[in-house]
N, C-alpha and C positions, 0 to 999 in steps of 0.2 A: 126691565128685560135684561140689562147688563148684570144686575145683581143676581138674577136667577141663573144666568150662565156661569158666573163665578162660583155660585153655590154648588152648581152641578159638577163643575170641575173638581172642587174640593171633595165632594162626596165620592166622585170616581177615583180620585187618588187614595182616599182612605180605604175604599173597597179593595183597590189593587194591593195596597200595603197589607191589609188583613189577609188577603188571599195568598200573597207571597210568604207570609209568616205561617201559613197553614192553619189559620184560625177557622177556615171554612172546610178543612179537609186536608188531604195529603198535599204538601207543598212541593213545587217543582224542584228538580235538582239542578242548581246552577253551577255545580263544581265540574260538570262535564258538558260544557257548551258545544264541544266539537268531538263527540265520541268516536267518529271515524278516524281521527288522528291517533287516539289511544289504541284503537284496534290495529292500526298500521305499524305500531312499534314492534321492533325485532329484539327479543330478549332484553326487555327493560331492566331485568334484575341484574344483568351484567354491567350496567352503568355504574361507574365508580367515580364520584366527584372528589378530586384531589384537593388537599389544602394548598394555599398559594405557594409555599416553599416547594412542596413536592411537585406541583405543576410546573414550576420554573425549572426544576432539575430535569423533569421529563422532557421539556422542550429543548433544553441544552443538550441532553443525550441524543435526541432525535437529530438535532443539527449536526452534532459531531459524527453521527453515523452516516449522514448524508455527504460528509466531506470525503474526498479521496486523495490519495498520494499519487502524484504524477511526476515523471522525470523525463528528461531528454538527454541524449548522448549515445555513445561516448564522444568526448571532444579532446582534441590535443590542447596543449597549453595556449596556443594562439586562438584556436577556434572557440574555446570556452569564454574567452574575453569578448569575442564578437557576439556570442549567444547572449551573454549577460547584457551587452550594450543594446541588443534588440529588445530585451525585456524592459530595460530602463526607458527606451524610446516608446514602448507600448504603455507607459505610465502605470506599471505595476508598482504597488506600494512597497517601500523599503522593508525588507524582512520577509517578503512573501516567499522568496526562494533562497536556497543555499547551494553552495558548491560542494559536491561530494566526490571524494577520490574513489573512482571505480576501477583503479588498477588492480590486477590480480595479485593475490598475496605471494610472498616470496616462496620459491620452491627450491628445496635442497636435494641434490642427487647423490646416490651412491654410484660412483663413476669409475670406469676402467678405460684408460686411454690417455692421450690419443694415439691412434695407430694409422699413420699415413701410408705405411707400406702394406700392400695388399696381402703379402704372405704372412706378415706378423699379425695382421688383423684376422686372417682366416684361422691361424693357430689359436688365437685367443677365443675366437668364437667356438671352436671345437672344444676347448677346455670348459667353457661355460655350459655347453650342451652335455658334456660328460657328468658335470656336477648337477645336472637337471635343474638349472636355474633359468628363470625367465629373464629376458633382457631385450633391449631395443637398441638398434643402431641409430645414432643421430648424425646428421650431416650439417648441423649448425648449432651454436655459433662457431665461427671459424677457429677460435682458440680452444675448442673442445673437440671438434669434429676432425676426422671420424673417430667415434668412440662408442662405448657401450654403457647404457644406463640400466642398472639392475633394480633400482628402487627409487621412488620419489617420496619426499617427506615435507612436512610443513615447517620443520625446524632442523637446525644443524645437529642438535642433540639427538633427535630421533634417527637421523641418518647415521650418525656415529654409532648409536646403539645397535642398529641393524648390522653394521660391520662387526662390532664387538661380539655379537651373539654367534658369529661364525669364524672367530679368530682361530679356532683349533681345527678348521677344515683346510682343505687344499686350496682354498680361495685366497689368492694373494694379489697384491698390487692394486687394491681398491682405495679410493679416496673420496672425501666428501667435497662437493663443489656446489656453489649456488648458481642456479640457472639465471642468467642475466635478466634483469627486469625489462619488460616491454615498455614501449612509449607510454606517456601519461594517458590516462583514460578517464577524464573528468566527466561528471554528470551534473546537470543542473536539476535540482529537485524542488518541487513545490509540495511540501508535506501535507498541507491542509487546503485543498481546493474545493470550494463549494460549486454549485451548478453554474453560476454566472462566471466564476473564474475559470472553470473548466472549459466553458464555451469560448472564452477569450483566448486561452492558451492554444486550443485546437484550431483557432482561426489564424494563428501566426503561420508564416511560410515554413512549411516542413523542411524544405531544402536547406534552410539556414539553421536548422535545429537538429541535424543528424536524423531526419525522419520524423521529427515532431515529438510532442509530449505523449507518453504512454504510461499505463499503470506501473507503479514502482515494482521492481522485481522482488524487493524485500521491503515491506512496510515498516517505517521507523517506529 
């Protein structure tokens, strides 16, 4: 009885093998065991398998794009030290942030003055109006006010060139002066903040960080 059962199983396996090979007719297609998944594909022709190096570069580019530049400030000389101490206490890695000088650039003025006497100041104002020149009256700083600013420039040379271009006119008594620098305006910048670091920075007390971290005005 046992021998007959074993023989029957052998015959059944051989019959299945022959059927699967197509010896008895059309063989079944085993390459598509789940055709519904193939039908559910969306634009399979658009799939592009990258080689390992290209895939690594693509991942790195994606990570870089996900990073953002954040900064807090402006801070005075003393306040920026306190802000950096807060970052150290928050266990941010060394080199995560940097201190950036956010002070405005130097400004050079084409200046006429000063004229503390009202009558003299009025006469100078009338002269400028007759020459059809634009001007502004400034009341500070104390060593310049009151006086008239005719033009503002990024360099001393540009301001002097403005005067030289009008040397043959009736415009007299002008000089180039530098507008005194304002107080230090430091910023603490985190140039590459991923999502986790961004969440950590924004969780810090905003009142201790001049309003907290915000997107950089100019990305480095």
